[in-house]
BALUM-260610 format. One record per atom (N, C-alpha, C): residue in three letters; atom name; x, y, z. Coordinates in Angstrom, 1 decimal, decimal comma. Example, Ala and Ser with C-alpha at 12.3 -4.5 7.8 and 13.67 -1.06 7.14 Angstrom:
% BALUM-260610
(marke 'ALA' 'N' (13,2 -5,7 7,8))
(marke 'ALA' 'CA' (12,3 -4,5 7,8))
(marke 'ALA' 'C' (13,2 -3,3 7,8))
(marke 'SER' 'N' (12,8 -2,2 7,1))
(marke 'SER' 'CA' (13,7 -1,1 7,1))
(marke 'SER' 'C' (12,9 0,0 7,9))
This chain:
% BALUM-260610
(marke 'MET' 'N' (-104,9 44,9 -52,7))
(marke 'MET' 'CA' (-103,8 45,7 -52,1))
(marke 'MET' 'C' (-103,3 46,8 -53,1))
(marke 'ALA' 'N' (-103,2 48,0 -52,6))
(marke 'ALA' 'CA' (-102,8 49,1 -53,4))
(marke 'ALA' 'C' (-101,2 49,2 -53,4))
(marke 'PHE' 'N' (-100,7 49,4 -54,6))
(marke 'PHE' 'CA' (-99,3 49,6 -54,8))
(marke 'PHE' 'C' (-98,9 51,0 -55,2))
(marke 'THR' 'N' (-97,8 51,5 -54,9))
(marke 'THR' 'CA' (-97,3 52,8 -55,3))
(marke 'THR' 'C' (-96,8 52,7 -56,7))
(marke 'THR' 'N' (-97,1 53,7 -57,5))
(marke 'THR' 'CA' (-96,6 53,8 -58,8))
(marke 'THR' 'C' (-95,3 54,5 -58,7))
(marke 'ILE' 'N' (-94,2 53,9 -59,2))
(marke 'ILE' 'CA' (-92,9 54,6 -59,1))
(marke 'ILE' 'C' (-92,4 54,7 -60,6))
(marke 'ASN' 'N' (-92,3 55,9 -61,1))
(marke 'ASN' 'CA' (-91,9 56,1 -62,5))
(marke 'ASN' 'C' (-90,5 55,8 -62,8))
(marke 'ASP' 'N' (-89,6 56,0 -61,8))
(marke 'ASP' 'CA' (-88,2 55,7 -62,0))
(marke 'ASP' 'C' (-87,7 54,9 -60,8))
(marke 'SER' 'N' (-87,7 53,6 -60,8))
(marke 'SER' 'CA' (-87,3 52,8 -59,6))
(marke 'SER' 'C' (-85,9 53,1 -59,2))
(marke 'GLU' 'N' (-85,0 53,4 -60,2))
(marke 'GLU' 'CA' (-83,6 53,7 -59,8))
(marke 'GLU' 'C' (-83,4 54,9 -59,0))
(marke 'ALA' 'N' (-84,5 55,7 -58,9))
(marke 'ALA' 'CA' (-84,4 56,9 -58,0))
(marke 'ALA' 'C' (-84,4 56,5 -56,5))
(marke 'PHE' 'N' (-84,8 55,2 -56,3))
(marke 'PHE' 'CA' (-85,0 54,7 -54,9))
(marke 'PHE' 'C' (-84,2 53,4 -54,6))
(marke 'PHE' 'N' (-83,9 52,7 -55,6))
(marke 'PHE' 'CA' (-83,2 51,4 -55,5))
(marke 'PHE' 'C' (-82,2 51,2 -56,6))
(marke 'LYS' 'N' (-81,0 50,7 -56,3))
(marke 'LYS' 'CA' (-80,1 50,4 -57,3))
(marke 'LYS' 'C' (-79,1 49,3 -56,8))
(marke 'PRO' 'N' (-79,0 48,2 -57,5))
(marke 'PRO' 'CA' (-77,9 47,2 -57,2))
(marke 'PRO' 'C' (-76,6 47,7 -57,9))
(marke 'VAL' 'N' (-75,5 47,4 -57,2))
(marke 'VAL' 'CA' (-74,2 47,8 -57,7))
(marke 'VAL' 'C' (-73,2 46,6 -57,5))
(marke 'LEU' 'N' (-72,5 46,3 -58,6))
(marke 'LEU' 'CA' (-71,4 45,2 -58,4))
(marke 'LEU' 'C' (-70,1 45,9 -58,2))
(marke 'TYR' 'N' (-69,2 45,3 -57,4))
(marke 'TYR' 'CA' (-67,9 45,8 -57,2))
(marke 'TYR' 'C' (-66,9 44,7 -56,8))
(marke 'THR' 'N' (-65,6 44,9 -57,0))
(marke 'THR' 'CA' (-64,6 43,9 -56,6))
(marke 'THR' 'C' (-63,8 44,5 -55,4))
(marke 'GLY' 'N' (-63,7 43,7 -54,4))
(marke 'GLY' 'CA' (-63,0 44,2 -53,2))
(marke 'GLY' 'C' (-61,5 44,4 -53,4))
(marke 'ASN' 'N' (-60,9 45,3 -52,7))
(marke 'ASN' 'CA' (-59,5 45,6 -52,8))
(marke 'ASN' 'C' (-58,7 45,9 -51,5))
(marke 'ASP' 'N' (-59,4 45,6 -50,4))
(marke 'ASP' 'CA' (-58,7 45,8 -49,1))
(marke 'ASP' 'C' (-58,2 47,2 -48,8))
(marke 'THR' 'N' (-58,8 48,2 -49,6))
(marke 'THR' 'CA' (-58,4 49,6 -49,4))
(marke 'THR' 'C' (-59,6 50,4 -49,3))
(marke 'ALA' 'N' (-59,6 51,4 -48,3))
(marke 'ALA' 'CA' (-60,7 52,3 -48,1))
(marke 'ALA' 'C' (-61,0 53,0 -49,4))
(marke 'ARG' 'N' (-62,3 53,0 -49,8))
(marke 'ARG' 'CA' (-62,8 53,7 -51,0))
(marke 'ARG' 'C' (-64,2 53,9 -51,0))
(marke 'THR' 'N' (-64,7 54,7 -52,0))
(marke 'THR' 'CA' (-66,1 55,0 -52,1))
(marke 'THR' 'C' (-66,8 54,2 -53,2))
(marke 'ILE' 'N' (-67,9 53,6 -52,9))
(marke 'ILE' 'CA' (-68,7 52,9 -53,9))
(marke 'ILE' 'C' (-69,8 53,9 -54,4))
(marke 'THR' 'N' (-69,9 54,2 -55,7))
(marke 'THR' 'CA' (-70,9 55,1 -56,2))
(marke 'THR' 'C' (-72,2 54,3 -56,6))
(marke 'THR' 'N' (-73,3 54,7 -56,0))
(marke 'THR' 'CA' (-74,6 54,0 -56,3))
(marke 'THR' 'C' (-75,5 55,0 -57,1))
(marke 'GLY' 'N' (-75,1 56,3 -57,1))
(marke 'GLY' 'CA' (-76,0 57,3 -57,8))
(marke 'GLY' 'C' (-77,2 57,6 -56,9))
(marke 'LEU' 'N' (-77,2 57,1 -55,6))
(marke 'LEU' 'CA' (-78,3 57,4 -54,7))
(marke 'LEU' 'C' (-77,8 58,1 -53,5))
(marke 'ASP' 'N' (-78,6 58,9 -52,8))
(marke 'ASP' 'CA' (-78,3 59,3 -51,4))
(marke 'ASP' 'C' (-78,7 58,1 -50,6))
(marke 'THR' 'N' (-77,8 57,2 -50,4))
(marke 'THR' 'CA' (-78,0 55,8 -49,9))
(marke 'THR' 'C' (-78,3 55,9 -48,4))
(marke 'ASP' 'N' (-79,4 55,2 -48,0))
(marke 'ASP' 'CA' (-79,7 55,1 -46,5))
(marke 'ASP' 'C' (-79,7 53,7 -46,0))
(marke 'PHE' 'N' (-79,8 52,7 -46,9))
(marke 'PHE' 'CA' (-79,8 51,3 -46,5))
(marke 'PHE' 'C' (-79,0 50,5 -47,6))
(marke 'VAL' 'N' (-78,0 49,7 -47,1))
(marke 'VAL' 'CA' (-77,2 48,9 -48,0))
(marke 'VAL' 'C' (-77,2 47,4 -47,5))
(marke 'TRP' 'N' (-77,4 46,5 -48,4))
(marke 'TRP' 'CA' (-77,3 45,1 -48,1))
(marke 'TRP' 'C' (-76,2 44,6 -49,1))
(marke 'ILE' 'N' (-75,1 44,0 -48,5))
(marke 'ILE' 'CA' (-73,9 43,6 -49,3))
(marke 'ILE' 'C' (-73,8 42,1 -49,1))
(marke 'LYS' 'N' (-73,5 41,4 -50,3))
(marke 'LYS' 'CA' (-73,2 40,0 -50,3))
(marke 'LYS' 'C' (-72,1 39,7 -51,2))
(marke 'VAL' 'N' (-71,1 38,9 -50,8))
(marke 'VAL' 'CA' (-70,0 38,4 -51,7))
(marke 'VAL' 'C' (-70,6 37,5 -52,7))
(marke 'ARG' 'N' (-70,1 37,5 -53,9))
(marke 'ARG' 'CA' (-70,6 36,7 -55,0))
(marke 'ARG' 'C' (-69,6 35,6 -55,5))
(marke 'SER' 'N' (-68,4 35,7 -55,0))
(marke 'SER' 'CA' (-67,3 34,9 -55,6))
(marke 'SER' 'C' (-66,8 33,8 -54,6))
(marke 'SER' 'N' (-67,3 33,7 -53,4))
(marke 'SER' 'CA' (-66,8 32,8 -52,4))
(marke 'SER' 'C' (-67,7 31,6 -52,1))
(marke 'ALA' 'N' (-68,5 31,3 -53,1))
(marke 'ALA' 'CA' (-69,5 30,2 -52,9))
(marke 'ALA' 'C' (-70,3 30,3 -51,7))
(marke 'GLY' 'N' (-70,7 31,5 -51,4))
(marke 'GLY' 'CA' (-71,6 31,8 -50,2))
(marke 'GLY' 'C' (-71,0 31,7 -48,9))
(marke 'THR' 'N' (-69,6 31,7 -48,7))
(marke 'THR' 'CA' (-69,0 31,5 -47,4))
(marke 'THR' 'C' (-69,0 32,8 -46,6))
(marke 'GLU' 'N' (-69,2 33,9 -47,2))
(marke 'GLU' 'CA' (-69,3 35,2 -46,4))
(marke 'GLU' 'C' (-70,7 35,5 -46,0))
(marke 'ASN' 'N' (-70,9 36,3 -45,0))
(marke 'ASN' 'CA' (-72,2 36,6 -44,5))
(marke 'ASN' 'C' (-72,9 37,7 -45,3))
(marke 'HIS' 'N' (-74,2 37,8 -45,3))
(marke 'HIS' 'CA' (-74,9 38,9 -45,7))
(marke 'HIS' 'C' (-74,7 40,0 -44,7))
(marke 'VAL' 'N' (-74,4 41,2 -45,1))
(marke 'VAL' 'CA' (-74,3 42,3 -44,1))
(marke 'VAL' 'C' (-75,1 43,5 -44,5))
(marke 'LEU' 'N' (-75,8 44,1 -43,5))
(marke 'LEU' 'CA' (-76,8 45,2 -43,7))
(marke 'LEU' 'C' (-76,4 46,4 -42,9))
(marke 'ASN' 'N' (-76,3 47,5 -43,5))
(marke 'ASN' 'CA' (-76,0 48,8 -42,8))
(marke 'ASN' 'C' (-77,1 49,8 -43,1))
(marke 'ASP' 'N' (-77,4 50,7 -42,2))
(marke 'ASP' 'CA' (-78,4 51,7 -42,4))
(marke 'ASP' 'C' (-77,9 53,0 -41,8))
(marke 'SER' 'N' (-78,4 54,1 -42,3))
(marke 'SER' 'CA' (-78,1 55,4 -41,9))
(marke 'SER' 'C' (-78,7 55,8 -40,5))
(marke 'VAL' 'N' (-79,7 55,1 -40,1))
(marke 'VAL' 'CA' (-80,3 55,4 -38,8))
(marke 'VAL' 'C' (-79,4 54,8 -37,7))
(marke 'ALA' 'N' (-79,0 53,6 -37,8))
(marke 'ALA' 'CA' (-78,1 53,0 -36,7))
(marke 'ALA' 'C' (-76,7 53,6 -36,8))
(marke 'GLY' 'N' (-76,3 53,9 -38,0))
(marke 'GLY' 'CA' (-75,0 54,5 -38,2))
(marke 'GLY' 'C' (-74,2 53,6 -39,1))
(marke 'ALA' 'N' (-73,3 54,1 -39,9))
(marke 'ALA' 'CA' (-72,6 53,4 -40,9))
(marke 'ALA' 'C' (-71,8 52,2 -40,4))
(marke 'THR' 'N' (-71,1 52,4 -39,3))
(marke 'THR' 'CA' (-70,2 51,3 -38,9))
(marke 'THR' 'C' (-70,9 50,2 -38,1))
(marke 'LYS' 'N' (-72,2 50,3 -38,0))
(marke 'LYS' 'CA' (-73,0 49,3 -37,3))
(marke 'LYS' 'C' (-73,6 48,4 -38,4))
(marke 'TRP' 'N' (-73,6 47,1 -38,2))
(marke 'TRP' 'CA' (-74,2 46,2 -39,2))
(marke 'TRP' 'C' (-74,7 45,0 -38,6))
(marke 'LEU' 'N' (-75,7 44,4 -39,3))
(marke 'LEU' 'CA' (-76,3 43,1 -38,9))
(marke 'LEU' 'C' (-76,0 42,1 -40,0))
(marke 'SER' 'N' (-76,0 40,9 -39,7))
(marke 'SER' 'CA' (-75,9 39,8 -40,7))
(marke 'SER' 'C' (-77,2 39,0 -40,6))
(marke 'THR' 'N' (-77,9 38,9 -41,7))
(marke 'THR' 'CA' (-79,2 38,2 -41,7))
(marke 'THR' 'C' (-79,1 36,7 -41,6))
(marke 'ASN' 'N' (-77,9 36,1 -41,9))
(marke 'ASN' 'CA' (-77,8 34,7 -41,8))
(marke 'ASN' 'C' (-77,1 34,2 -40,5))
(marke 'LEU' 'N' (-76,9 35,1 -39,5))
(marke 'LEU' 'CA' (-76,3 34,8 -38,2))
(marke 'LEU' 'C' (-77,3 35,2 -37,1))
(marke 'THR' 'N' (-77,1 34,6 -36,0))
(marke 'THR' 'CA' (-77,9 34,9 -34,8))
(marke 'THR' 'C' (-77,2 36,0 -33,9))
(marke 'ALA' 'N' (-76,1 36,5 -34,4))
(marke 'ALA' 'CA' (-75,3 37,5 -33,6))
(marke 'ALA' 'C' (-76,1 38,8 -33,5))
(marke 'ALA' 'N' (-75,8 39,6 -32,5))
(marke 'ALA' 'CA' (-76,4 40,9 -32,3))
(marke 'ALA' 'C' (-75,7 41,9 -33,3))
(marke 'GLU' 'N' (-76,1 43,1 -33,3))
(marke 'GLU' 'CA' (-75,5 44,1 -34,2))
(marke 'GLU' 'C' (-74,0 44,2 -33,9))
(marke 'GLN' 'N' (-73,2 44,3 -34,9))
(marke 'GLN' 'CA' (-71,8 44,5 -34,8))
(marke 'GLN' 'C' (-71,4 45,9 -35,1))
(marke 'THR' 'N' (-70,3 46,3 -34,6))
(marke 'THR' 'CA' (-69,7 47,7 -34,9))
(marke 'THR' 'C' (-68,3 47,5 -35,2))
(marke 'ASN' 'N' (-67,9 48,0 -36,4))
(marke 'ASN' 'CA' (-66,5 48,0 -36,8))
(marke 'ASN' 'C' (-66,2 49,1 -37,8))
(marke 'ALA' 'N' (-65,2 49,9 -37,6))
(marke 'ALA' 'CA' (-64,8 51,0 -38,4))
(marke 'ALA' 'C' (-64,0 50,5 -39,7))
(marke 'ASP' 'N' (-63,7 49,3 -39,8))
(marke 'ASP' 'CA' (-63,0 48,8 -41,0))
(marke 'ASP' 'C' (-64,0 48,3 -42,1))
(marke 'THR' 'N' (-65,3 48,4 -41,8))
(marke 'THR' 'CA' (-66,3 47,9 -42,8))
(marke 'THR' 'C' (-66,9 49,1 -43,5))
(marke 'LEU' 'N' (-68,2 49,2 -43,6))
(marke 'LEU' 'CA' (-68,8 50,4 -44,2))
(marke 'LEU' 'C' (-68,6 51,6 -43,2))
(marke 'THR' 'N' (-68,0 52,7 -43,7))
(marke 'THR' 'CA' (-67,6 53,7 -42,8))
(marke 'THR' 'C' (-68,5 55,0 -42,9))
(marke 'SER' 'N' (-69,2 55,2 -44,0))
(marke 'SER' 'CA' (-70,0 56,4 -44,1))
(marke 'SER' 'C' (-71,0 56,2 -45,3))
(marke 'PHE' 'N' (-72,1 56,9 -45,2))
(marke 'PHE' 'CA' (-73,0 57,1 -46,3))
(marke 'PHE' 'C' (-72,7 58,4 -46,9))
(marke 'THR' 'N' (-72,8 58,5 -48,3))
(marke 'THR' 'CA' (-72,6 59,8 -49,0))
(marke 'THR' 'C' (-73,8 60,1 -49,8))
(marke 'SER' 'N' (-73,7 61,3 -50,4))
(marke 'SER' 'CA' (-74,9 61,7 -51,2))
(marke 'SER' 'C' (-75,0 60,9 -52,5))
(marke 'THR' 'N' (-73,9 60,2 -52,8))
(marke 'THR' 'CA' (-74,0 59,4 -54,1))
(marke 'THR' 'C' (-73,6 57,9 -53,8))
(marke 'GLY' 'N' (-73,6 57,4 -52,6))
(marke 'GLY' 'CA' (-73,3 56,0 -52,3))
(marke 'GLY' 'C' (-72,9 55,8 -50,9))
(marke 'PHE' 'N' (-71,7 55,1 -50,7))
(marke 'PHE' 'CA' (-71,2 54,8 -49,4))
(marke 'PHE' 'C' (-69,7 54,6 -49,5))
(marke 'THR' 'N' (-69,0 54,7 -48,3))
(marke 'THR' 'CA' (-67,6 54,5 -48,3))
(marke 'THR' 'C' (-67,3 53,3 -47,5))
(marke 'LEU' 'N' (-66,3 52,5 -48,0))
(marke 'LEU' 'CA' (-65,9 51,3 -47,3))
(marke 'LEU' 'C' (-64,5 51,5 -46,7))
(marke 'GLY' 'N' (-64,3 50,8 -45,6))
(marke 'GLY' 'CA' (-63,0 50,8 -45,0))
(marke 'GLY' 'C' (-62,1 49,7 -45,6))
(marke 'ASP' 'N' (-61,0 49,4 -45,1))
(marke 'ASP' 'CA' (-60,1 48,5 -45,7))
(marke 'ASP' 'C' (-60,4 47,0 -45,4))
(marke 'ASP' 'N' (-61,4 46,8 -44,5))
(marke 'ASP' 'CA' (-61,9 45,4 -44,2))
(marke 'ASP' 'C' (-60,8 44,5 -43,7))
(marke 'ASN' 'N' (-59,9 45,0 -42,8))
(marke 'ASN' 'CA' (-58,8 44,2 -42,3))
(marke 'ASN' 'C' (-59,2 42,9 -41,6))
(marke 'GLY' 'N' (-60,4 42,9 -41,0))
(marke 'GLY' 'CA' (-60,9 41,8 -40,3))
(marke 'GLY' 'C' (-61,6 40,7 -41,2))
(marke 'GLY' 'N' (-61,7 41,0 -42,5))
(marke 'GLY' 'CA' (-62,3 40,0 -43,4))
(marke 'GLY' 'C' (-63,8 39,9 -43,1))
(marke 'TYR' 'N' (-64,5 41,0 -42,9))
(marke 'TYR' 'CA' (-65,9 41,0 -42,5))
(marke 'TYR' 'C' (-66,8 40,7 -43,7))
(marke 'GLY' 'N' (-66,3 40,7 -44,9))
(marke 'GLY' 'CA' (-67,2 40,5 -46,1))
(marke 'GLY' 'C' (-67,8 41,7 -46,7))
(marke 'PHE' 'N' (-67,0 42,8 -46,6))
(marke 'PHE' 'CA' (-67,4 44,1 -47,3))
(marke 'PHE' 'C' (-66,5 44,5 -48,4))
(marke 'ASN' 'N' (-65,2 44,2 -48,3))
(marke 'ASN' 'CA' (-64,2 44,7 -49,2))
(marke 'ASN' 'C' (-62,9 43,8 -49,3))
(marke 'ASP' 'N' (-63,1 42,5 -49,2))
(marke 'ASP' 'CA' (-61,9 41,6 -49,2))
(marke 'ASP' 'C' (-61,3 41,6 -50,6))
(marke 'ASN' 'N' (-60,0 41,6 -50,6))
(marke 'ASN' 'CA' (-59,2 41,7 -51,9))
(marke 'ASN' 'C' (-59,6 40,6 -52,9))
(marke 'THR' 'N' (-59,9 41,0 -54,1))
(marke 'THR' 'CA' (-60,3 40,2 -55,3))
(marke 'THR' 'C' (-61,6 39,5 -55,2))
(marke 'GLU' 'N' (-62,4 39,7 -54,1))
(marke 'GLU' 'CA' (-63,7 39,1 -54,0))
(marke 'GLU' 'C' (-64,7 40,0 -54,8))
(marke 'ASP' 'N' (-65,7 39,3 -55,4))
(marke 'ASP' 'CA' (-66,7 40,1 -56,1))
(marke 'ASP' 'C' (-68,0 40,2 -55,2))
(marke 'TYR' 'N' (-68,5 41,4 -55,2))
(marke 'TYR' 'CA' (-69,7 41,7 -54,3))
(marke 'TYR' 'C' (-70,8 42,3 -55,1))
(marke 'ILE' 'N' (-72,0 42,2 -54,5))
(marke 'ILE' 'CA' (-73,1 43,0 -54,9))
(marke 'ILE' 'C' (-73,6 43,8 -53,7))
(marke 'SER' 'N' (-74,0 45,0 -54,0))
(marke 'SER' 'CA' (-74,6 45,8 -52,9))
(marke 'SER' 'C' (-76,0 46,2 -53,4))
(marke 'TRP' 'N' (-77,0 45,9 -52,7))
(marke 'TRP' 'CA' (-78,4 46,4 -53,0))
(marke 'TRP' 'C' (-78,6 47,6 -52,2))
(marke 'ASN' 'N' (-78,9 48,7 -52,8))
(marke 'ASN' 'CA' (-78,9 50,1 -52,2))
(marke 'ASN' 'C' (-80,2 50,7 -52,3))
(marke 'TRP' 'N' (-80,7 51,3 -51,2))
(marke 'TRP' 'CA' (-82,0 52,0 -51,1))
(marke 'TRP' 'C' (-81,8 53,4 -50,6))
(marke 'ARG' 'N' (-82,6 54,3 -51,2))
(marke 'ARG' 'CA' (-82,7 55,7 -50,8))
(marke 'ARG' 'C' (-84,0 55,8 -50,0))
(marke 'LEU' 'N' (-84,0 56,4 -48,9))
(marke 'LEU' 'CA' (-85,2 56,7 -48,1))
(marke 'LEU' 'C' (-85,3 58,2 -48,0))
(marke 'GLY' 'N' (-84,9 58,7 -46,8))
(marke 'GLY' 'CA' (-84,7 60,2 -46,8))
(marke 'GLY' 'C' (-85,4 61,0 -45,8))
(marke 'THR' 'N' (-86,7 60,8 -45,5))
(marke 'THR' 'CA' (-87,4 61,7 -44,6))
(marke 'THR' 'C' (-87,1 61,4 -43,2))
(marke 'THR' 'N' (-86,6 62,3 -42,4))
(marke 'THR' 'CA' (-86,3 62,1 -41,0))
(marke 'THR' 'C' (-87,1 62,9 -40,1))
(marke 'SER' 'N' (-88,2 63,4 -40,5))
(marke 'SER' 'CA' (-89,1 64,2 -39,7))
(marke 'SER' 'C' (-90,5 64,0 -40,1))
(marke 'GLY' 'N' (-91,4 64,2 -39,2))
(marke 'GLY' 'CA' (-92,8 64,1 -39,5))
(marke 'GLY' 'C' (-93,6 63,0 -38,8))
(marke 'ILE' 'N' (-93,0 62,1 -38,1))
(marke 'ILE' 'CA' (-93,7 61,1 -37,4))
(marke 'ILE' 'C' (-94,2 61,6 -36,1))
(marke 'SER' 'N' (-95,5 61,5 -35,8))
(marke 'SER' 'CA' (-96,0 61,8 -34,5))
(marke 'SER' 'C' (-96,6 60,6 -33,9))
(marke 'ALA' 'N' (-96,7 60,5 -32,6))
(marke 'ALA' 'CA' (-97,1 59,2 -31,9))
(marke 'ALA' 'C' (-98,6 59,0 -32,1))
(marke 'GLY' 'N' (-99,5 60,0 -32,1))
(marke 'GLY' 'CA' (-100,9 59,8 -32,2))
(marke 'GLY' 'C' (-101,4 58,8 -31,2))
(marke 'ALA' 'N' (-102,1 57,8 -31,7))
(marke 'ALA' 'CA' (-102,6 56,7 -30,9))
(marke 'ALA' 'C' (-101,6 55,6 -30,7))
(marke 'GLN' 'N' (-100,4 55,7 -31,2))
(marke 'GLN' 'CA' (-99,4 54,7 -31,2))
(marke 'GLN' 'C' (-98,7 54,6 -29,8))
(marke 'THR' 'N' (-98,2 53,5 -29,4))
(marke 'THR' 'CA' (-97,6 53,3 -28,1))
(marke 'THR' 'C' (-96,1 53,5 -28,2))
(marke 'ILE' 'N' (-95,5 53,4 -29,4))
(marke 'ILE' 'CA' (-94,1 53,6 -29,5))
(marke 'ILE' 'C' (-93,8 54,7 -30,6))
(marke 'THR' 'N' (-93,1 55,7 -30,3))
(marke 'THR' 'CA' (-92,6 56,6 -31,3))
(marke 'THR' 'C' (-91,1 56,4 -31,5))
(marke 'PRO' 'N' (-90,7 56,1 -32,8))
(marke 'PRO' 'CA' (-89,3 55,9 -33,0))
(marke 'PRO' 'C' (-88,4 57,0 -32,5))
(marke 'THR' 'N' (-87,2 56,6 -32,1))
(marke 'THR' 'CA' (-86,2 57,6 -31,6))
(marke 'THR' 'C' (-85,4 58,1 -32,8))
(marke 'GLY' 'N' (-85,3 57,3 -33,9))
(marke 'GLY' 'CA' (-84,6 57,7 -35,1))
(marke 'GLY' 'C' (-85,3 56,9 -36,3))
(marke 'TYR' 'N' (-85,3 57,6 -37,4))
(marke 'TYR' 'CA' (-85,9 56,9 -38,6))
(marke 'TYR' 'C' (-85,5 57,6 -39,9))
(marke 'SER' 'N' (-85,8 56,9 -41,0))
(marke 'SER' 'CA' (-85,6 57,4 -42,3))
(marke 'SER' 'C' (-86,7 56,7 -43,1))
(marke 'ILE' 'N' (-87,6 57,5 -43,7))
(marke 'ILE' 'CA' (-88,7 56,9 -44,4))
(marke 'ILE' 'C' (-88,9 57,5 -45,8))
(marke 'ASN' 'N' (-89,5 56,7 -46,7))
(marke 'ASN' 'CA' (-89,8 57,2 -48,0))
(marke 'ASN' 'C' (-91,2 56,7 -48,4))
(marke 'THR' 'N' (-92,2 57,6 -48,3))
(marke 'THR' 'CA' (-93,6 57,3 -48,6))
(marke 'THR' 'C' (-93,8 56,9 -50,0))
(marke 'THR' 'N' (-93,0 57,4 -51,0))
(marke 'THR' 'CA' (-93,2 57,0 -52,4))
(marke 'THR' 'C' (-92,9 55,5 -52,6))
(marke 'SER' 'N' (-91,7 55,1 -52,1))
(marke 'SER' 'CA' (-91,4 53,7 -52,2))
(marke 'SER' 'C' (-92,0 52,8 -51,2))
(marke 'GLY' 'N' (-92,6 53,4 -50,1))
(marke 'GLY' 'CA' (-93,2 52,6 -49,1))
(marke 'GLY' 'C' (-92,3 51,8 -48,2))
(marke 'MET' 'N' (-91,1 52,4 -47,9))
(marke 'MET' 'CA' (-90,1 51,8 -47,0))
(marke 'MET' 'C' (-89,6 52,7 -45,9))
(marke 'GLY' 'N' (-89,3 52,1 -44,8))
(marke 'GLY' 'CA' (-88,8 52,9 -43,7))
(marke 'GLY' 'C' (-87,8 52,1 -42,8))
(marke 'ILE' 'N' (-86,9 52,8 -42,2))
(marke 'ILE' 'CA' (-86,0 52,2 -41,2))
(marke 'ILE' 'C' (-86,3 52,9 -39,9))
(marke 'TYR' 'N' (-86,4 52,2 -38,8))
(marke 'TYR' 'CA' (-86,8 52,8 -37,5))
(marke 'TYR' 'C' (-85,9 52,3 -36,4))
(marke 'GLU' 'N' (-85,6 53,2 -35,5))
(marke 'GLU' 'CA' (-84,9 52,8 -34,3))
(marke 'GLU' 'C' (-85,9 53,1 -33,1))
(marke 'TYR' 'N' (-86,1 52,1 -32,3))
(marke 'TYR' 'CA' (-87,0 52,3 -31,2))
(marke 'TYR' 'C' (-86,7 51,3 -30,1))
(marke 'ALA' 'N' (-87,3 51,5 -28,9))
(marke 'ALA' 'CA' (-87,2 50,6 -27,8))
(marke 'ALA' 'C' (-88,6 50,0 -27,6))
(marke 'GLY' 'N' (-88,6 48,7 -27,6))
(marke 'GLY' 'CA' (-89,9 48,0 -27,5))
(marke 'GLY' 'C' (-90,4 48,2 -26,1))
(marke 'GLY' 'N' (-91,7 48,1 -25,9))
(marke 'GLY' 'CA' (-92,4 48,3 -24,6))
(marke 'GLY' 'C' (-92,5 47,0 -23,8))
(marke 'GLY' 'N' (-92,2 45,9 -24,4))
(marke 'GLY' 'CA' (-92,3 44,6 -23,7))
(marke 'GLY' 'C' (-93,7 43,9 -23,7))
(marke 'GLY' 'N' (-94,6 44,6 -24,4))
(marke 'GLY' 'CA' (-95,9 44,0 -24,5))
(marke 'GLY' 'C' (-96,5 44,1 -25,9))
(marke 'VAL' 'N' (-97,8 44,2 -26,0))
(marke 'VAL' 'CA' (-98,4 44,4 -27,3))
(marke 'VAL' 'C' (-98,4 45,9 -27,6))
(marke 'ASP' 'N' (-97,6 46,3 -28,6))
(marke 'ASP' 'CA' (-97,4 47,8 -28,8))
(marke 'ASP' 'C' (-97,7 48,0 -30,3))
(marke 'THR' 'N' (-97,9 49,3 -30,6))
(marke 'THR' 'CA' (-98,0 49,8 -32,0))
(marke 'THR' 'C' (-97,0 50,8 -32,2))
(marke 'ILE' 'N' (-96,5 51,0 -33,4))
(marke 'ILE' 'CA' (-95,4 51,9 -33,7))
(marke 'ILE' 'C' (-95,8 52,9 -34,7))
(marke 'SER' 'N' (-95,5 54,1 -34,5))
(marke 'SER' 'CA' (-95,7 55,2 -35,5))
(marke 'SER' 'C' (-94,7 54,9 -36,7))
(marke 'HIS' 'N' (-95,1 54,9 -37,9))
(marke 'HIS' 'CA' (-94,2 54,6 -39,0))
(marke 'HIS' 'C' (-94,2 55,6 -40,1))
(marke 'GLY' 'N' (-95,2 56,5 -40,2))
(marke 'GLY' 'CA' (-95,2 57,6 -41,1))
(marke 'GLY' 'C' (-95,4 57,3 -42,6))
(marke 'LEU' 'N' (-95,7 56,0 -42,9))
(marke 'LEU' 'CA' (-95,8 55,6 -44,3))
(marke 'LEU' 'C' (-97,2 55,9 -45,0))
(marke 'GLY' 'N' (-98,2 56,2 -44,2))
(marke 'GLY' 'CA' (-99,5 56,6 -44,7))
(marke 'GLY' 'C' (-100,4 55,4 -45,0))
(marke 'VAL' 'N' (-99,8 54,2 -45,1))
(marke 'VAL' 'CA' (-100,6 53,0 -45,2))
(marke 'VAL' 'C' (-100,0 51,9 -44,3))
(marke 'ALA' 'N' (-100,7 50,9 -44,0))
(marke 'ALA' 'CA' (-100,2 49,8 -43,1))
(marke 'ALA' 'C' (-99,1 49,1 -43,9))
(marke 'PRO' 'N' (-97,9 48,9 -43,2))
(marke 'PRO' 'CA' (-96,9 48,1 -43,9))
(marke 'PRO' 'C' (-97,3 46,7 -44,1))
(marke 'VAL' 'N' (-96,8 46,1 -45,2))
(marke 'VAL' 'CA' (-97,1 44,7 -45,6))
(marke 'VAL' 'C' (-96,0 43,8 -45,0))
(marke 'CYS' 'N' (-94,8 44,2 -44,8))
(marke 'CYS' 'CA' (-93,7 43,4 -44,4))
(marke 'CYS' 'C' (-92,8 44,2 -43,4))
(marke 'TRP' 'N' (-92,4 43,5 -42,3))
(marke 'TRP' 'CA' (-91,5 44,0 -41,3))
(marke 'TRP' 'C' (-90,3 43,1 -41,2))
(marke 'PHE' 'N' (-89,1 43,7 -41,0))
(marke 'PHE' 'CA' (-87,9 43,0 -40,6))
(marke 'PHE' 'C' (-87,5 43,6 -39,3))
(marke 'ILE' 'N' (-87,4 42,8 -38,2))
(marke 'ILE' 'CA' (-87,1 43,4 -36,9))
(marke 'ILE' 'C' (-85,9 42,7 -36,3))
């Protein structure tokens, strides 16, 4: 299996620790962040893992440890910035910015939002952000209901998918 050589991994991925304060604020990652995975570290695992991406939109999130569908709430992650992301006040206790709780955010930079063509694929994404150097992409698409193939623009076959 071929792997991409990345001279500076922090140009594409950076974990950041922060303490919640129930007040809207910006978390600086040093990346033009496209994908954020947040987990509380101080509640003995009682809060959910929450994932946000720039393709679905900042206020939309998924929780990897729940069976619930995508959630939307403006009190959680509210925007992506050129150097990180902005959090809301988290009034609902969603596990993004609860007062005095310690969090980790795993942050990825992707970036390219043009250049995918369908070719022989049966599904062309309606929205996406990809990074061929780090070999990662986020895609928005509607499934065809059968055996389909998707245009991904990575240049090599993906090794892992989260759907």
